MARBA-3410 file (N, C-alpha, C, O; in Angstrom, 1 decimal):
66
61.0,19.7,-119.1,61.6,20.5,-118.0,62.4,19.5,-117.2,61.9,18.5,-116.8 ~ 63.6,19.9,-116.9,64.4,19.0,-116.0,64.0,19.2,-114.6,63.4,20.2,-114.2 ~ 64.4,18.2,-113.8,63.9,18.1,-112.4,64.5,19.3,-111.5,63.8,19.8,-110.6 ~ 65.7,19.8,-111.9,66.2,20.9,-111.1,65.4,22.2,-111.3,65.1,22.9,-110.4 ~ 65.0,22.5,-112.6,64.2,23.7,-112.8,62.8,23.5,-112.3,62.2,24.5,-111.9
62.3,22.3,-112.3,61.0,22.1,-111.7,61.0,22.4,-110.2,60.1,23.0,-109.7 ~ 62.0,21.9,-109.6,62.2,22.1,-108.1,62.3,23.6,-107.8,61.8,24.1,-106.9 ~ 63.1,24.3,-108.7,63.3,25.7,-108.5,62.0,26.5,-108.7,61.7,27.4,-107.9 ~ 61.2,26.0,-109.6,59.9,26.7,-109.9,59.0,26.5,-108.7,58.3,27.4,-108.3 ~ 58.9,25.3,-108.2,58.1,25.0,-107.0,58.5,25.8,-105.8,57.7,26.3,-105.1
59.8,25.9,-105.6,60.3,26.7,-104.5,60.0,28.2,-104.7,59.6,28.9,-103.7 ~ 60.1,28.7,-105.9,59.7,30.1,-106.1,58.2,30.3,-105.9,57.9,31.3,-105.3 ~ 57.4,29.4,-106.3,55.9,29.6,-106.1,55.6,29.5,-104.6,54.8,30.3,-104.1 ~ 56.3,28.6,-103.9,56.0,28.5,-102.4,56.5,29.8,-101.7,55.8,30.2,-100.8 ~ 57.6,30.3,-102.1,58.1,31.5,-101.5,57.2,32.7,-101.8,56.9,33.5,-100.9
56.7,32.7,-103.0,55.7,33.8,-103.4,54.5,33.7,-102.6,53.9,34.7,-102.1 ~ 54.0,32.5,-102.4,52.7,32.3,-101.6,53.0,32.6,-100.2,52.1,33.3,-99.5 ~ 54.1,32.3,-99.6,54.4,32.6,-98.2,54.5,34.1,-98.0,54.1,34.7,-97.0 ~ 55.1,34.8,-99.0,55.2,36.3,-99.0,53.8,36.9,-99.0,53.5,37.8,-98.3 ~ 52.9,36.4,-99.9,51.6,36.9,-100.0,50.8,36.7,-98.7,50.0,37.6,-98.2
51.0,35.5,-98.1,50.3,35.3,-96.8,50.9,36.2,-95.7,50.1,36.7,-94.9 ~ 52.2,36.4,-95.7,52.8,37.4,-94.7,52.2,38.8,-94.9,52.0,39.4,-93.9 ~ 52.1,39.2,-96.1,51.6,40.5,-96.4,50.1,40.6,-95.9,49.7,41.7,-95.3 ~ 49.3,39.6,-96.2,47.9,39.6,-95.8,47.8,39.7,-94.2,47.0,40.4,-93.7 ~ 48.6,38.9,-93.6,48.6,38.9,-92.1,49.0,40.3,-91.6,48.4,40.8,-90.6
50.1,40.9,-92.2,50.5,42.2,-91.7,49.4,43.3,-91.9,49.2,44.1,-91.1 ~ 48.7,43.2,-93.1,47.6,44.1,-93.3,46.5,44.0,-92.3,45.9,44.9,-91.8 ~ 46.2,42.7,-92.0,45.1,42.4,-91.0,45.5,42.9,-89.6,44.7,43.5,-88.9 ~ 46.8,42.8,-89.3,47.3,43.3,-88.0,47.2,44.8,-87.9,46.8,45.4,-86.9 ~ 47.6,45.5,-89.0,47.5,47.0,-89.0,46.0,47.4,-88.9,45.7,48.3,-88.2
45.1,46.7,-89.6,43.7,47.1,-89.5,43.2,46.9,-88.1,42.4,47.7,-87.6 ~ 43.6,45.8,-87.5,43.2,45.5,-86.1,43.7,46.6,-85.2,43.0,47.0,-84.3 ~ 45.0,46.9,-85.3,45.6,48.0,-84.5,44.8,49.3,-84.6,44.6,50.0,-83.6 ~ 44.5,49.6,-85.9,43.7,50.9,-86.1,42.4,50.8,-85.4,41.9,51.8,-84.9 ~ 41.7,49.7,-85.5,40.4,49.5,-84.9,40.5,49.7,-83.4,39.6,50.4,-82.8
41.5,49.1,-82.8,41.6,49.2,-81.3,42.0,50.6,-80.9,41.4,51.1,-80.0 ~ 42.8,51.3,-81.7,43.2,52.7,-81.4,41.9,53.6,-81.5,41.7,54.5,-80.7 ~ 41.1,53.3,-82.5,39.9,54.1,-82.6,38.9,53.9,-81.5,38.3,54.8,-81.0 ~ 38.8,52.6,-81.0,37.9,52.3,-79.8,38.5,53.0,-78.6,37.7,53.6,-77.8 ~ 39.8,53.0,-78.4,40.4,53.7,-77.2,40.2,55.2,-77.3,39.8,55.8,-76.3
40.3,55.8,-78.5,40.1,57.2,-78.7,38.7,57.6,-78.4,38.4,58.6,-77.8 ~ 37.8,56.7,-78.9,36.3,57.0,-78.7,35.9,56.9,-77.2,35.2,57.8,-76.8 ~ 36.5,55.9,-76.6,36.1,55.8,-75.1,36.7,56.9,-74.3,36.1,57.4,-73.4 ~ 37.9,57.4,-74.7,38.6,58.5,-74.0,37.8,59.8,-74.2,37.6,60.6,-73.3 ~ 37.3,60.0,-75.5,36.6,61.2,-75.8,35.2,61.1,-75.1,34.7,62.2,-74.6
34.6,60.0,-75.0,33.3,59.8,-74.3,33.5,60.1,-72.8,32.6,60.8,-72.2 ~ 34.5,59.6,-72.2,34.8,59.9,-70.8,35.0,61.4,-70.6,34.6,61.9,-69.6 ~ 35.8,62.0,-71.5,36.1,63.4,-71.3,34.8,64.3,-71.5,34.7,65.3,-70.8 ~ 34.0,63.9,-72.4,32.8,64.7,-72.7,31.6,64.4,-71.7,30.6,65.1,-71.8 ~ 31.8,63.4,-70.9,30.7,63.0,-70.0,30.5,64.0,-68.9,29.4,64.1,-68.3
31.5,64.8,-68.7,31.4,65.9,-67.7,31.4,65.3,-66.3,30.7,65.9,-65.4 ~ 32.0,64.3,-66.0,32.1,63.7,-64.6,32.8,64.7,-63.7,33.8,65.3,-64.1 ~ 32.2,65.0,-62.6,32.9,65.9,-61.6,34.1,65.3,-61.0,34.3,64.1,-60.9 ~ 35.0,66.2,-60.7,36.2,65.8,-60.0,35.9,65.3,-58.6,34.9,65.7,-58.0 ~ 36.7,64.3,-58.1,36.4,63.9,-56.7,36.5,65.0,-55.7,37.1,66.1,-56.0
35.8,64.9,-54.6,35.7,65.9,-53.6,37.1,66.4,-53.1,37.9,65.6,-52.8 ~ 37.3,67.7,-53.1,38.5,68.3,-52.7,39.6,68.4,-53.8,40.6,69.0,-53.5 ~ 39.4,67.8,-54.9,40.4,67.8,-55.9,40.3,69.1,-56.7,39.1,69.5,-57.1 ~ 41.4,69.8,-56.9,41.4,71.0,-57.7,40.9,72.2,-56.9,40.7,73.3,-57.5 ~ 40.8,72.1,-55.6,40.4,73.2,-54.8,41.5,74.1,-54.4,41.3,75.3,-54.4
42.7,73.6,-54.2,43.8,74.5,-53.8,45.1,73.9,-54.3,45.2,72.7,-54.6 ~ 46.1,74.8,-54.4,47.4,74.4,-54.9,48.4,74.6,-53.7,48.5,75.8,-53.2 ~ 49.2,73.6,-53.4,50.2,73.8,-52.3,51.5,74.1,-53.0,52.1,73.3,-53.7 ~ 52.0,75.3,-52.8,53.2,75.8,-53.4,54.4,75.7,-52.5,55.5,76.1,-52.9 ~ 54.3,75.1,-51.3,55.5,74.9,-50.5,56.4,73.8,-51.0,56.0,72.9,-51.7
57.7,74.1,-50.8,58.7,73.1,-51.3,59.4,72.5,-50.2,60.3,71.7,-50.3
END
């Protein structure tokens, strides 16, 4: 094998490895984002279903004056 083709082969392997690492990092980021979104949704649902009363005076009347 001549040195030029060996160099090209090494560069191709390095490029392939870098691409695989990039894909793995992207997949991990997507999984992390999904996990965070799930936690946010769960906490929002928990807060909504907790039945906490509105602060005093809130929702008692509507001011329609402009």
